[in-house]
Residue frames as a rotation matrix with the C-alpha (Angstrom) as fourth column:
MET 1
0.157 -0.964 -0.216 -12.58
0.974 0.188 -0.130 -1.94
0.166 -0.190 0.968 -6.04
VAL 2
0.770 0.171 -0.615 -11.54
0.382 -0.895 0.230 1.34
-0.511 -0.412 -0.754 -4.45
THR 3
0.185 -0.688 0.702 -9.48
0.883 -0.198 -0.426 3.51
0.431 0.699 0.571 -6.97
ARG 4
-0.713 -0.486 -0.506 -7.86
0.640 -0.746 -0.185 6.78
-0.288 -0.455 0.843 -6.26
ARG 5
-0.851 0.442 0.285 -10.41
-0.121 -0.692 0.712 8.60
0.511 0.571 0.642 -8.44
ASP 6
0.125 0.935 -0.332 -13.35
0.380 0.264 0.887 7.05
0.917 -0.237 -0.322 -6.59
PHE 7
-0.120 -0.296 -0.948 -11.67
0.990 0.035 -0.136 7.96
0.073 -0.955 0.289 -3.33
LEU 8
-0.909 -0.359 -0.210 -11.18
0.361 -0.932 0.030 11.60
-0.207 -0.049 0.977 -4.17
LYS 9
-0.593 0.777 0.210 -14.65
-0.045 -0.293 0.955 11.88
0.804 0.557 0.209 -5.75
ALA 10
0.174 0.727 -0.664 -16.26
0.605 0.453 0.655 10.61
0.777 -0.516 -0.361 -2.61
THR 11
0.194 -0.200 -0.960 -14.30
0.958 -0.172 0.230 12.60
-0.211 -0.964 0.159 0.04
GLY 12
0.894 0.184 0.408 -13.57
0.284 -0.938 -0.198 15.98
0.346 0.293 -0.891 -1.70
MET 13
0.332 -0.773 0.540 -10.84
-0.601 -0.615 -0.511 18.14
0.727 -0.155 -0.669 0.07
ALA 14
0.431 -0.226 0.874 -10.80
-0.826 0.292 0.483 15.83
-0.364 -0.929 -0.061 2.98
GLY 15
0.913 -0.134 0.384 -9.98
0.265 0.913 -0.309 12.97
-0.309 0.384 0.870 0.56
MET 16
0.681 -0.700 0.213 -7.11
-0.056 -0.340 -0.939 15.03
0.730 0.628 -0.271 -0.72
ALA 17
0.284 -0.522 0.805 -5.71
-0.937 -0.330 0.117 15.42
0.204 -0.787 -0.582 2.73
ALA 18
0.583 -0.028 0.812 -6.08
-0.370 0.880 0.297 11.68
-0.723 -0.474 0.503 3.44
PHE 19
0.985 -0.160 0.068 -4.66
0.137 0.477 -0.868 10.99
0.107 0.864 0.491 0.03
GLY 20
0.426 -0.851 0.306 -1.53
-0.515 -0.506 -0.692 12.83
0.744 0.137 -0.654 1.06
SER 21
0.028 -0.341 0.940 -1.11
-0.977 0.189 0.097 11.08
-0.211 -0.921 -0.328 4.52
LEU 22
0.594 0.140 0.792 -1.85
-0.176 0.983 -0.041 7.61
-0.785 -0.115 0.609 3.17
ALA 23
-0.515 -0.741 -0.430 0.31
-0.635 -0.006 0.772 8.10
-0.575 0.671 -0.468 -0.06
LEU 24
0.358 0.837 0.414 -2.49
-0.288 0.520 -0.804 6.60
-0.888 0.169 0.427 -2.00
ALA 25
0.697 -0.101 -0.710 -0.43
-0.717 -0.108 -0.689 6.63
-0.007 0.989 -0.148 -5.04
ALA 26
-0.171 -0.897 -0.408 2.17
-0.733 0.393 -0.555 4.30
0.658 0.204 -0.725 -3.63
CYS 27
0.690 0.255 0.678 1.72
-0.640 0.651 0.407 0.93
-0.338 -0.715 0.612 -2.45
GLY 28
0.826 -0.428 -0.367 3.29
0.029 0.684 -0.729 -2.30
0.563 0.592 0.577 -3.76
GLU 29
0.272 -0.811 -0.517 6.92
0.946 0.129 0.296 -2.33
-0.174 -0.570 0.803 -2.71
SER 30
-0.048 0.114 0.992 6.61
0.586 -0.801 0.120 1.38
0.809 0.587 -0.028 -2.62
ARG 31
-0.505 -0.227 0.833 5.98
-0.247 -0.887 -0.391 4.59
0.827 -0.403 0.392 -0.70
GLY 32
-0.316 0.493 -0.811 3.16
0.793 0.607 0.060 3.20
0.521 -0.624 -0.582 1.53
ALA 33
0.741 0.665 -0.094 1.70
0.615 -0.615 0.494 5.32
0.270 -0.424 -0.865 4.35
ALA 34
0.237 -0.627 0.742 3.57
-0.038 -0.769 -0.638 8.54
0.971 0.122 -0.206 5.29
SER 35
-0.424 -0.404 0.810 3.50
-0.767 -0.315 -0.559 7.95
0.481 -0.859 -0.177 9.04
SER 36
-0.949 0.097 -0.299 2.77
0.228 0.866 -0.444 5.31
0.216 -0.490 -0.845 11.83
ALA 37
-0.631 0.768 -0.105 -0.40
-0.257 -0.335 -0.906 7.30
-0.732 -0.545 0.409 12.63
SER 38
-0.082 0.602 -0.794 -1.73
-0.985 -0.171 -0.027 6.84
-0.152 0.780 0.607 9.17
ALA 39
-0.689 -0.307 -0.657 -0.64
-0.375 0.926 -0.039 3.15
0.620 0.220 -0.753 9.25
ALA 40
-0.924 0.379 0.055 -2.75
0.076 0.320 -0.944 2.75
-0.375 -0.868 -0.325 12.47
SER 41
-0.343 0.910 -0.232 -5.67
-0.604 -0.403 -0.688 4.32
-0.720 -0.095 0.688 10.94
ALA 42
-0.134 0.232 -0.963 -5.50
-0.916 0.342 0.210 2.16
0.378 0.911 0.167 7.84
SER 43
-0.845 -0.187 -0.500 -5.10
-0.070 0.967 -0.243 -0.97
0.529 -0.171 -0.831 9.87
SER 44
-0.763 0.644 0.060 -8.10
-0.148 -0.083 -0.986 0.00
-0.630 -0.760 0.159 11.95
ALA 45
-0.099 0.782 -0.615 -10.19
-0.936 -0.284 -0.210 0.33
-0.339 0.555 0.760 8.98
ALA 46
-0.313 -0.104 -0.944 -9.11
-0.611 0.783 0.116 -3.13
0.728 0.613 -0.309 7.69
SER 47
-0.993 -0.004 -0.119 -9.81
0.082 0.702 -0.708 -4.80
0.087 -0.712 -0.696 11.09
SER 48
-0.549 0.836 -0.027 -13.30
-0.316 -0.238 -0.919 -3.35
-0.774 -0.495 0.394 11.32
ALA 49
0.095 0.528 -0.844 -14.17
-0.995 0.018 -0.101 -4.40
-0.039 0.849 0.527 7.72
SER 50
-0.807 -0.447 -0.386 -12.84
-0.524 0.843 0.122 -8.01
0.271 0.301 -0.914 8.32
ALA 51
0.233 0.873 0.429 -15.40
-0.913 0.348 -0.214 -10.70
-0.336 -0.342 0.877 8.09
SER 52
0.704 -0.047 -0.708 -13.56
-0.443 0.751 -0.490 -13.47
0.555 0.659 0.508 6.37
ALA 53
0.867 -0.368 0.336 -11.69
-0.124 0.494 0.861 -16.26
-0.483 -0.788 0.382 8.03
PRO 54
-0.024 -0.955 -0.297 -8.01
-0.733 -0.185 0.655 -16.88
-0.680 0.233 -0.695 7.32
ALA 55
0.844 0.350 -0.406 -7.45
-0.532 0.643 -0.551 -18.76
0.068 0.681 0.729 4.22
PRO 56
0.594 -0.596 0.541 -5.11
-0.130 0.592 0.796 -21.75
-0.794 -0.543 0.273 4.82
ALA 57
-0.322 -0.710 -0.627 -2.27
-0.854 -0.068 0.516 -22.57
-0.409 0.701 -0.584 2.62
SER 58
0.484 0.723 -0.494 -3.23
-0.875 0.417 -0.246 -25.10
0.028 0.551 0.834 -0.05
SER 59
0.361 -0.458 -0.812 -0.35
-0.191 0.816 -0.545 -27.52
0.913 0.352 0.207 0.53
ALA 60
0.913 0.072 -0.400 0.99
0.352 0.354 0.867 -29.29
0.204 -0.933 0.298 3.40
ALA 61
0.720 -0.691 -0.065 4.09
-0.544 -0.620 0.565 -28.00
-0.431 -0.372 -0.822 5.21
SER 62
0.870 -0.474 0.136 7.15
0.463 0.691 -0.556 -28.64
0.169 0.547 0.820 3.34
PRO 63
0.720 -0.643 -0.260 10.27
-0.121 -0.485 0.866 -27.81
-0.683 -0.592 -0.427 5.32
PRO 64
0.253 -0.790 -0.558 13.72
-0.952 -0.101 -0.288 -27.61
0.171 0.604 -0.778 3.73
ALA 65
0.410 -0.113 -0.905 15.17
-0.225 0.949 -0.220 -31.11
0.884 0.294 0.363 3.21
ALA 66
0.203 -0.431 -0.879 17.29
0.947 0.313 0.065 -30.61
0.247 -0.846 0.472 6.29
ALA 67
0.977 0.209 -0.048 17.40
0.211 -0.896 0.390 -27.53
0.039 -0.391 -0.919 8.43
ALA 68
0.343 -0.930 0.136 20.70
0.567 0.089 -0.819 -26.05
0.749 0.358 0.557 7.74
ALA 69
-0.777 -0.516 0.361 20.73
0.026 -0.599 -0.800 -23.67
0.629 -0.613 0.479 10.60
ASP 70
-0.475 0.678 -0.560 18.56
0.864 0.242 -0.441 -22.67
-0.163 -0.694 -0.702 13.50
SER 71
-0.330 0.379 -0.864 17.54
-0.118 -0.925 -0.361 -19.47
-0.936 -0.017 0.351 11.69
ILE 72
-0.277 0.286 0.917 15.40
0.928 0.326 0.179 -18.90
-0.248 0.901 -0.356 8.59
VAL 73
-0.897 0.019 -0.442 14.68
-0.158 -0.946 0.281 -15.95
-0.413 0.322 0.852 6.29
VAL 74
-0.265 0.885 0.384 10.89
0.876 0.387 -0.289 -15.77
-0.404 0.260 -0.877 5.61
TYR 75
-0.704 -0.088 -0.704 9.74
-0.045 -0.985 0.169 -13.19
-0.708 0.151 0.689 3.12
PHE 76
0.323 0.755 0.571 7.13
0.779 0.131 -0.613 -12.00
-0.538 0.643 -0.545 0.81
SER 77
-0.481 -0.511 -0.712 8.23
-0.073 -0.786 0.614 -9.82
-0.874 0.347 0.341 -2.10
ARG 78
0.583 0.697 0.417 6.72
0.464 0.136 -0.876 -8.66
-0.667 0.704 -0.244 -5.44
ALA 79
-0.600 -0.781 0.174 8.65
0.563 -0.258 0.785 -7.98
-0.568 0.569 0.594 -8.71
ASP 80
0.109 0.597 0.795 7.13
0.984 -0.176 -0.003 -6.52
0.138 0.783 -0.607 -11.81
GLU 81
-0.072 -0.093 0.993 6.38
0.351 -0.934 -0.063 -2.85
0.934 0.344 0.100 -11.76
ASN 82
0.152 -0.028 -0.988 7.50
0.988 0.001 0.152 -1.00
-0.003 -1.000 0.027 -8.55
TYR 83
0.953 0.299 0.040 7.43
0.301 -0.950 -0.077 2.56
0.014 0.086 -0.996 -7.55
GLY 84
0.661 -0.708 -0.248 10.63
-0.564 -0.687 0.458 4.53
-0.494 -0.163 -0.854 -8.36
VAL 85
-0.382 -0.904 0.191 12.43
-0.452 0.363 0.815 1.67
-0.806 0.225 -0.547 -10.08
GLY 86
-0.050 0.428 -0.903 9.95
-0.995 0.056 0.082 0.57
0.085 0.902 0.423 -12.82
TYR 87
0.845 0.446 -0.295 9.82
-0.464 0.886 0.009 -3.00
0.265 0.129 0.956 -13.85
VAL 88
-0.148 -0.865 0.479 12.16
-0.987 0.160 -0.016 -5.31
-0.063 -0.475 -0.878 -11.90
GLU 89
0.096 0.166 -0.981 12.79
-0.347 0.930 0.123 -9.13
0.933 0.329 0.147 -12.12
GLN 90
-0.327 -0.121 -0.937 13.45
0.738 0.587 -0.333 -9.42
0.590 -0.801 -0.103 -8.30
GLY 91
0.702 0.681 0.210 11.40
0.370 -0.600 0.709 -7.60
0.608 -0.420 -0.673 -5.69
ASN 92
0.156 -0.642 0.750 12.95
-0.501 -0.706 -0.500 -5.14
0.851 -0.298 -0.432 -3.42
THR 93
0.595 0.114 0.795 12.30
-0.789 0.270 0.552 -7.25
-0.152 -0.956 0.251 -0.25
ALA 94
0.963 -0.249 0.105 13.77
0.260 0.960 -0.101 -10.33
-0.076 0.125 0.989 -1.98
VAL 95
0.365 -0.893 0.264 17.11
0.001 -0.283 -0.959 -8.47
0.931 0.350 -0.103 -2.61
LEU 96
-0.049 -0.411 0.910 17.45
-0.929 -0.317 -0.193 -7.98
0.368 -0.855 -0.366 1.17
ALA 97
0.788 0.321 0.525 16.24
-0.541 0.769 0.340 -11.41
-0.295 -0.552 0.780 2.04
GLU 98
0.810 -0.574 -0.120 19.13
0.331 0.616 -0.715 -12.89
0.484 0.539 0.689 -0.12
MET 99
0.063 -0.869 0.491 21.64
-0.387 -0.475 -0.790 -10.72
0.920 -0.140 -0.366 1.49
ILE 100
0.176 0.067 0.982 20.51
-0.983 -0.034 0.179 -11.61
0.045 -0.997 0.060 5.02
SER 101
0.969 0.218 0.118 20.46
-0.219 0.976 -0.004 -15.30
-0.116 -0.022 0.993 4.20
ALA 102
0.571 -0.818 -0.068 23.98
0.180 0.206 -0.962 -15.11
0.801 0.537 0.265 2.69
LYS 103
-0.191 -0.637 0.747 25.38
-0.511 -0.586 -0.630 -13.18
0.838 -0.501 -0.214 5.80
THR 104
-0.014 0.176 0.984 23.77
-1.000 0.003 -0.015 -15.35
-0.005 -0.984 0.176 8.42
GLY 105
-0.911 -0.359 -0.204 23.76
-0.389 0.912 0.131 -18.80
0.139 0.198 -0.970 6.90
SER 106
-0.426 0.823 0.376 20.06
-0.450 0.168 -0.877 -18.95
-0.785 -0.543 0.299 7.34
ASP 107
-0.598 0.394 0.698 17.53
0.693 0.692 0.203 -21.04
-0.403 0.605 -0.687 5.33
MET 108
-0.876 0.312 -0.367 15.16
-0.402 -0.893 0.201 -19.18
-0.265 0.323 0.908 3.20
PHE 109
-0.445 0.831 0.335 11.38
0.830 0.523 -0.193 -19.50
-0.336 0.192 -0.922 2.52
GLU 110
-0.993 0.122 0.004 9.32
-0.104 -0.863 0.494 -17.32
0.064 0.490 0.869 0.22
ILE 111
-0.340 0.939 0.045 5.65
0.186 0.114 -0.976 -16.63
-0.922 -0.323 -0.213 0.84
LYS 112
-0.989 -0.040 -0.143 3.90
-0.125 -0.301 0.946 -17.05
-0.081 0.953 0.292 -2.53
PRO 113
-0.341 0.938 0.069 0.28
-0.558 -0.142 -0.818 -16.21
-0.757 -0.317 0.571 -2.91
GLU 114
-0.193 0.367 0.910 -1.94
0.631 0.757 -0.171 -18.57
-0.751 0.541 -0.378 -4.81
ALA 115
0.687 0.594 0.417 -3.24
0.711 -0.433 -0.554 -15.54
-0.149 0.678 -0.720 -6.76
ALA 116
-0.406 -0.914 0.014 -0.38
0.911 -0.403 0.092 -13.52
-0.079 0.050 0.996 -8.10
TYR 117
0.135 0.326 -0.936 -0.67
0.332 -0.905 -0.267 -9.71
-0.934 -0.275 -0.230 -7.72
PRO 118
0.933 0.202 0.299 -1.13
0.343 -0.236 -0.909 -7.71
-0.114 0.951 -0.289 -10.85
ALA 119
0.013 -0.956 0.293 2.09
1.000 0.013 -0.003 -6.78
-0.001 0.293 0.956 -12.69
SER 120
0.008 0.072 0.997 0.95
0.333 -0.941 0.066 -3.18
0.943 0.331 -0.031 -13.14
TYR 121
-0.888 -0.432 -0.158 1.92
0.312 -0.312 -0.898 -0.98
0.339 -0.846 0.411 -10.13
GLN 122
-0.729 0.603 0.323 -1.43
-0.666 -0.734 -0.132 0.82
0.158 -0.311 0.937 -9.93
GLU 123
0.187 0.766 -0.615 -3.48
-0.535 0.605 0.590 -2.22
0.824 0.219 0.523 -10.34
CYS 124
-0.276 -0.312 -0.909 -1.52
0.589 0.693 -0.416 -3.96
0.760 -0.650 -0.007 -7.54
CYS 125
-0.985 -0.047 0.164 -2.20
-0.090 -0.673 -0.734 -0.85
0.145 -0.738 0.659 -5.27
ASP 126
-0.285 0.946 0.153 -5.89
-0.891 -0.320 0.321 -1.09
0.353 -0.045 0.935 -5.87
VAL 127
0.279 0.323 -0.904 -5.95
-0.066 0.946 0.317 -4.77
0.958 -0.029 0.285 -5.23
ALA 128
-0.614 -0.607 -0.505 -3.88
0.478 0.224 -0.849 -4.35
0.628 -0.763 0.152 -2.00
LEU 129
-0.891 0.296 0.343 -6.18
-0.425 -0.811 -0.403 -1.60
0.159 -0.505 0.849 -0.72
GLU 130
0.092 0.944 -0.316 -9.25
-0.700 0.287 0.654 -3.70
0.708 0.161 0.687 -1.51
GLU 131
0.065 -0.153 -0.986 -7.74
0.342 0.932 -0.122 -6.62
0.938 -0.329 0.112 0.45
GLN 132
-0.896 -0.439 -0.072 -6.82
0.229 -0.317 -0.920 -4.39
0.381 -0.841 0.384 3.40
HIS 133
-0.602 0.742 0.297 -10.28
-0.764 -0.643 0.059 -2.91
0.234 -0.191 0.953 3.70
ALA 134
0.373 0.743 -0.556 -11.81
-0.592 0.652 0.474 -6.32
0.715 0.152 0.682 3.62
GLY 135
0.198 -0.380 0.903 -9.48
-0.908 0.276 0.315 -7.83
-0.369 -0.883 -0.291 6.14
ALA 136
0.768 0.162 -0.619 -8.67
-0.517 0.729 -0.450 -10.45
0.378 0.665 0.644 3.58
ARG 137
0.215 -0.786 0.580 -6.34
-0.623 0.347 0.701 -13.41
-0.752 -0.512 -0.415 4.18
PRO 138
0.521 0.025 -0.853 -5.11
-0.844 0.167 -0.510 -14.48
0.130 0.986 0.108 0.78
ALA 139
0.863 -0.207 0.461 -4.07
-0.007 0.907 0.420 -18.09
-0.505 -0.366 0.782 0.65
TYR 140
0.174 -0.890 -0.421 -0.42
-0.943 -0.274 0.189 -19.02
-0.284 0.364 -0.887 -0.28
THR 141
0.386 0.262 -0.885 0.84
-0.780 0.604 -0.162 -21.90
0.492 0.753 0.437 -2.03
VAL 142
0.285 -0.334 -0.898 3.20
0.359 0.906 -0.222 -23.97
0.888 -0.259 0.379 0.12
ASP 143
0.909 0.087 0.408 4.11
-0.335 -0.432 0.837 -23.83
0.250 -0.898 -0.364 3.72
VAL 144
-0.141 -0.971 -0.192 7.26
-0.251 0.223 -0.942 -24.37
0.958 -0.084 -0.275 5.86
ASP 145
0.661 0.222 -0.717 7.73
0.578 0.458 0.675 -26.05
0.478 -0.861 0.175 9.19
LEU 146
0.355 -0.528 0.771 9.13
-0.403 -0.831 -0.384 -23.43
0.844 -0.174 -0.508 11.51
ALA 147
0.992 0.127 0.016 9.61
-0.067 0.406 0.912 -25.77
0.109 -0.905 0.411 14.45
PRO 148
0.470 -0.852 -0.231 13.33
0.877 0.481 0.013 -26.24
0.100 -0.209 0.973 13.88
TYR 149
-0.203 -0.594 0.778 14.07
0.548 -0.728 -0.412 -22.51
0.811 0.343 0.474 13.83
LYS 150
-0.074 0.011 -0.997 14.66
0.943 -0.324 -0.074 -20.23
-0.324 -0.946 0.013 16.84
THR 151
-0.395 -0.161 -0.904 15.33
0.051 -0.987 0.154 -17.18
-0.917 0.015 0.398 14.90
VAL 152
0.080 0.492 0.867 13.16
0.964 0.183 -0.193 -15.86
-0.254 0.851 -0.460 11.93
TYR 153
-0.793 -0.239 -0.560 14.17
0.044 -0.940 0.339 -12.96
-0.607 0.245 0.756 9.85
LEU 154
-0.046 0.923 0.381 10.76
0.831 0.248 -0.499 -11.76
-0.555 0.294 -0.778 8.44
GLY 155
-0.834 -0.455 -0.313 10.61
0.202 -0.779 0.594 -9.61
-0.514 0.432 0.741 5.34
TYR 156
0.089 0.945 0.314 7.83
0.931 0.033 -0.363 -7.60
-0.353 0.324 -0.878 3.69
PRO 157
-0.743 -0.215 0.635 7.12
0.443 -0.868 0.224 -4.50
0.503 0.447 0.740 1.77
ILE 158
-0.638 0.576 -0.511 4.96
0.274 -0.450 -0.850 -1.89
-0.719 -0.683 0.129 3.38
TRP 159
-0.702 0.564 0.435 1.62
0.538 0.018 0.843 -1.81
0.468 0.825 -0.316 1.56
TRP 160
0.124 0.837 0.533 -0.73
0.051 -0.542 0.839 1.01
0.991 -0.077 -0.110 2.56
GLY 161
-0.095 -0.291 0.952 1.03
-0.819 -0.521 -0.241 1.48
0.566 -0.803 -0.189 5.87
ASP 162
0.458 0.258 0.851 0.71
-0.717 0.673 0.182 -2.22
-0.525 -0.693 0.493 6.88
LEU 163
-0.596 -0.500 0.628 1.90
-0.192 0.849 0.493 -5.80
-0.780 0.174 -0.602 6.16
PRO 164
-0.563 0.410 -0.718 0.56
-0.711 0.203 0.673 -7.27
0.421 0.889 0.178 2.92
MET 165
0.255 0.787 0.562 -2.57
-0.965 0.245 0.095 -9.21
-0.063 -0.566 0.822 3.93
CYS 166
0.656 -0.106 -0.747 -0.87
-0.217 0.921 -0.322 -12.52
0.722 0.374 0.582 2.62
VAL 167
-0.534 -0.846 -0.010 1.75
-0.199 0.137 -0.970 -12.20
0.822 -0.516 -0.242 5.29
TYR 168
-0.339 0.539 0.771 -1.00
-0.941 -0.180 -0.287 -12.05
-0.016 -0.823 0.568 7.90
THR 169
0.705 0.590 -0.393 -2.23
-0.636 0.772 0.018 -15.26
0.314 0.237 0.919 6.50
PHE 170
0.191 -0.762 -0.618 1.15
0.015 0.632 -0.775 -16.83
0.981 0.139 0.133 7.12
LEU 171
-0.671 -0.434 0.601 1.66
-0.530 -0.288 -0.798 -15.47
0.519 -0.854 -0.037 10.61
GLU 172
-0.136 0.733 0.666 -1.75
-0.978 0.009 -0.210 -16.75
-0.160 -0.680 0.715 11.79
ALA 173
0.722 0.275 -0.635 -1.03
-0.444 0.888 -0.120 -20.24
0.531 0.369 0.763 10.42
HIS 174
-0.023 -0.849 -0.529 2.07
0.253 0.507 -0.824 -20.72
0.967 -0.153 0.203 12.76
ASP 175
0.896 0.096 -0.433 3.03
0.441 -0.088 0.893 -20.93
0.048 -0.991 -0.121 16.43
TRP 176
0.372 -0.745 0.554 5.45
-0.008 -0.599 -0.801 -18.30
0.928 0.294 -0.228 17.24
ALA 177
0.988 0.109 0.113 5.95
-0.109 -0.047 0.993 -19.09
0.114 -0.993 -0.034 20.96
GLY 178
0.591 -0.805 0.059 9.62
0.273 0.268 0.924 -18.72
-0.759 -0.530 0.378 21.96
LYS 179
0.313 -0.476 0.822 10.79
0.949 0.121 -0.292 -17.44
0.040 0.871 0.490 18.62
ASP 180
-0.143 -0.462 -0.875 12.96
0.286 -0.866 0.411 -14.39
-0.947 -0.191 0.256 18.01
ILE 181
0.552 0.465 0.692 11.54
0.820 -0.153 -0.551 -12.28
-0.150 0.872 -0.466 15.03
HIS 182
-0.363 -0.627 -0.689 13.76
0.354 -0.777 0.521 -9.83
-0.862 -0.055 0.504 13.30
PRO 183
0.594 0.714 0.371 11.65
0.583 -0.065 -0.810 -7.83
-0.554 0.697 -0.455 10.74
PHE 184
-0.673 -0.665 -0.324 12.89
0.239 -0.610 0.756 -6.11
-0.700 0.431 0.569 7.71
CYS 185
0.345 0.877 0.335 10.94
0.687 0.007 -0.726 -4.12
-0.639 0.481 -0.600 5.12
THR 186
-0.794 -0.531 0.297 11.13
0.588 -0.543 0.600 -2.07
-0.157 0.651 0.743 2.06
HIS 187
0.378 0.840 -0.390 9.19
0.731 -0.529 -0.431 1.08
-0.568 -0.122 -0.814 1.43
GLU 188
-0.217 -0.469 0.856 9.48
0.804 -0.584 -0.116 4.50
0.554 0.663 0.503 -0.35
GLY 189
-0.499 -0.073 0.863 9.08
-0.207 -0.958 -0.201 7.06
0.842 -0.279 0.463 2.56
SER 190
0.539 0.817 0.202 6.79
-0.387 0.027 0.922 5.39
0.748 -0.575 0.331 5.23
GLY 191
-0.437 -0.711 0.551 9.51
-0.860 0.152 -0.486 3.63
0.262 -0.686 -0.678 7.21
VAL 192
-0.987 -0.011 -0.158 8.46
0.029 0.968 -0.249 0.65
0.155 -0.251 -0.956 9.22
SER 193
-0.421 0.888 0.183 4.91
-0.474 -0.388 0.791 2.11
0.773 0.246 0.584 9.72
GLY 194
-0.145 0.321 0.936 4.56
-0.985 0.045 -0.168 0.59
-0.096 -0.946 0.309 13.15
THR 195
0.369 0.381 -0.848 4.58
-0.617 0.782 0.082 -2.99
0.695 0.493 0.524 11.67
ASP 196
-0.633 -0.673 -0.384 6.86
-0.113 0.570 -0.814 -4.29
0.766 -0.472 -0.436 14.32
SER 197
-0.708 0.516 0.482 4.14
-0.629 -0.151 -0.763 -3.59
-0.321 -0.843 0.432 16.96
LYS 198
0.338 0.856 -0.390 1.56
-0.940 0.322 -0.109 -5.37
0.032 0.404 0.914 14.65
LEU 199
0.001 -0.308 -0.951 3.86
-0.386 0.878 -0.284 -8.33
0.923 0.367 -0.117 14.48
GLY 200
-0.930 -0.254 0.267 4.15
-0.314 0.165 -0.935 -8.42
0.193 -0.953 -0.233 18.33
ALA 201
-0.320 0.881 0.348 0.35
-0.822 -0.076 -0.564 -8.64
-0.470 -0.467 0.749 18.34
ALA 202
0.446 0.488 -0.750 0.02
-0.863 0.457 -0.215 -11.15
0.238 0.743 0.625 15.59
CYS 203
0.107 -0.604 -0.789 2.84
-0.169 0.771 -0.614 -13.44
0.980 0.200 -0.020 16.89
ALA 204
0.794 0.325 0.514 1.91
-0.517 -0.086 0.852 -14.46
0.321 -0.942 0.100 20.41
GLY 205
0.915 -0.363 0.178 4.81
0.131 0.683 0.719 -15.52
-0.382 -0.634 0.672 22.45
ALA 206
0.337 -0.825 0.454 7.60
0.865 0.080 -0.495 -14.23
0.372 0.560 0.740 20.14
THR 207
0.204 -0.418 -0.886 10.13
0.438 -0.770 0.464 -11.58
-0.876 -0.482 0.026 20.84
VAL 208
0.739 0.114 0.664 10.20
0.664 -0.291 -0.689 -8.97
0.115 0.950 -0.291 18.10
GLY 209
-0.143 -0.898 -0.417 13.52
0.859 -0.322 0.398 -7.22
-0.491 -0.302 0.817 17.52
THR 210
0.051 0.087 -0.995 14.31
-0.143 -0.985 -0.093 -3.77
-0.988 0.147 -0.038 16.02
PRO 211
0.736 0.349 0.580 13.23
0.469 0.355 -0.809 -3.66
-0.488 0.868 0.097 12.37
LEU 212
-0.634 -0.770 -0.067 15.41
0.329 -0.347 0.878 -2.84
-0.700 0.535 0.474 9.42
SER 213
0.558 0.810 0.181 13.70
0.497 -0.151 -0.855 -0.51
-0.665 0.567 -0.487 6.91
MET 214
-0.522 -0.843 -0.127 15.02
0.278 -0.309 0.909 0.45
-0.806 0.440 0.396 3.75
THR 215
0.178 0.568 -0.803 13.72
-0.737 -0.464 -0.492 2.21
-0.652 0.679 0.336 0.48
GLY 216
0.696 0.148 0.702 13.15
0.309 0.821 -0.480 -0.06
-0.648 0.551 0.526 -2.42
THR 217
0.958 -0.284 -0.026 15.12
-0.157 -0.449 -0.880 2.22
0.238 0.847 -0.475 -4.58
THR 218
0.257 -0.873 0.414 18.17
-0.961 -0.187 0.202 1.75
-0.099 -0.450 -0.887 -2.40
ALA 219
0.174 -0.063 0.983 17.81
-0.221 0.970 0.101 -2.00
-0.960 -0.235 0.155 -2.40
GLN 220
0.820 0.252 0.513 17.52
0.391 0.407 -0.825 -1.97
-0.417 0.878 0.236 -6.18
THR 221
0.871 -0.339 0.357 20.01
0.169 -0.475 -0.864 0.66
0.462 0.812 -0.356 -7.22
ASP 222
0.154 -0.820 0.551 22.63
-0.733 -0.469 -0.493 0.94
0.663 -0.327 -0.673 -4.54
ARG 223
0.689 0.176 -0.704 23.52
0.105 0.936 0.337 -2.52
0.717 -0.306 0.626 -3.37
SER 224
-0.432 -0.889 -0.150 26.73
0.364 -0.020 -0.931 -1.32
0.825 -0.457 0.332 -1.46
ALA 225
-0.633 0.242 0.736 24.50
-0.630 -0.714 -0.307 0.96
0.451 -0.658 0.604 0.75
ALA 226
0.425 0.888 -0.174 22.06
-0.674 0.439 0.594 -1.81
0.604 -0.135 0.785 1.08
GLU 227
0.376 -0.370 -0.849 24.66
0.413 0.888 -0.204 -4.27
0.829 -0.275 0.487 2.31
SER 228
-0.734 -0.643 0.217 26.17
0.109 -0.427 -0.898 -1.76
0.670 -0.636 0.384 4.72
ALA 229
-0.240 0.703 0.669 22.76
-0.908 -0.407 0.101 -1.12
0.343 -0.583 0.736 6.23
VAL 230
0.755 0.412 -0.510 21.99
-0.213 0.890 0.404 -4.96
0.620 -0.197 0.759 6.54
ASP 231
-0.049 -0.908 -0.416 25.50
0.379 0.369 -0.849 -5.32
0.924 -0.199 0.326 8.08
ALA 232
-0.714 -0.158 0.682 24.78
-0.346 -0.767 -0.540 -2.66
0.609 -0.621 0.493 10.64
TRP 233
0.215 0.927 0.307 21.41
-0.872 0.041 0.488 -4.18
0.440 -0.373 0.817 11.51
LEU 234
0.694 0.091 -0.714 22.74
0.071 0.978 0.195 -7.64
0.716 -0.186 0.672 11.97
GLY 235
0.794 -0.435 0.425 25.58
-0.600 -0.448 0.662 -6.21
-0.098 -0.781 -0.617 14.14
């Protein structure tokens, strides 16, 4: 596993510079990469290291009992220890997912990895970086049938300037032709990190809208500001 100490020992001063641009101390629902350029670099490293096939979900698709709408909020979120807010019972992205679902009348589906990420912030960062470098596709527990939905609100935290690898597992398991994807993400300084472009590449045939990006601290500690941002994004 690559830790911050190993990274800096191996790279010296160059590593210090990379450390600053990648915000190595901040992943999880956290600071992530400092720019889209560093996000592209991290994504390139993950792609070149990838040698594993996508891990399928372990359970058959289980759609809501009856699709209540033609839209659905699909999200991955991690609670436990998060950058800037400490230990939380509800992940930053989950906070936004619930707001969006309530305001749009959309159904909801949470991507839940089979192997939970560590509760410790730093341990989660290390695991997330290892997965990214390996191009891993972690399995998730249950699936959802997206066929009834035209519109998908897709939520995720920025981890090391990219989507969490388990989100790629989900994306690669579904047919996105003809769907409208509206991405939303949480971070602590990286912004969307070019993940809207990555969604366009991963979800062939879909139309990807303008993303909503918000700091996790805002989602957790200023719900009024978070709701205003969501309202403005939804139009």
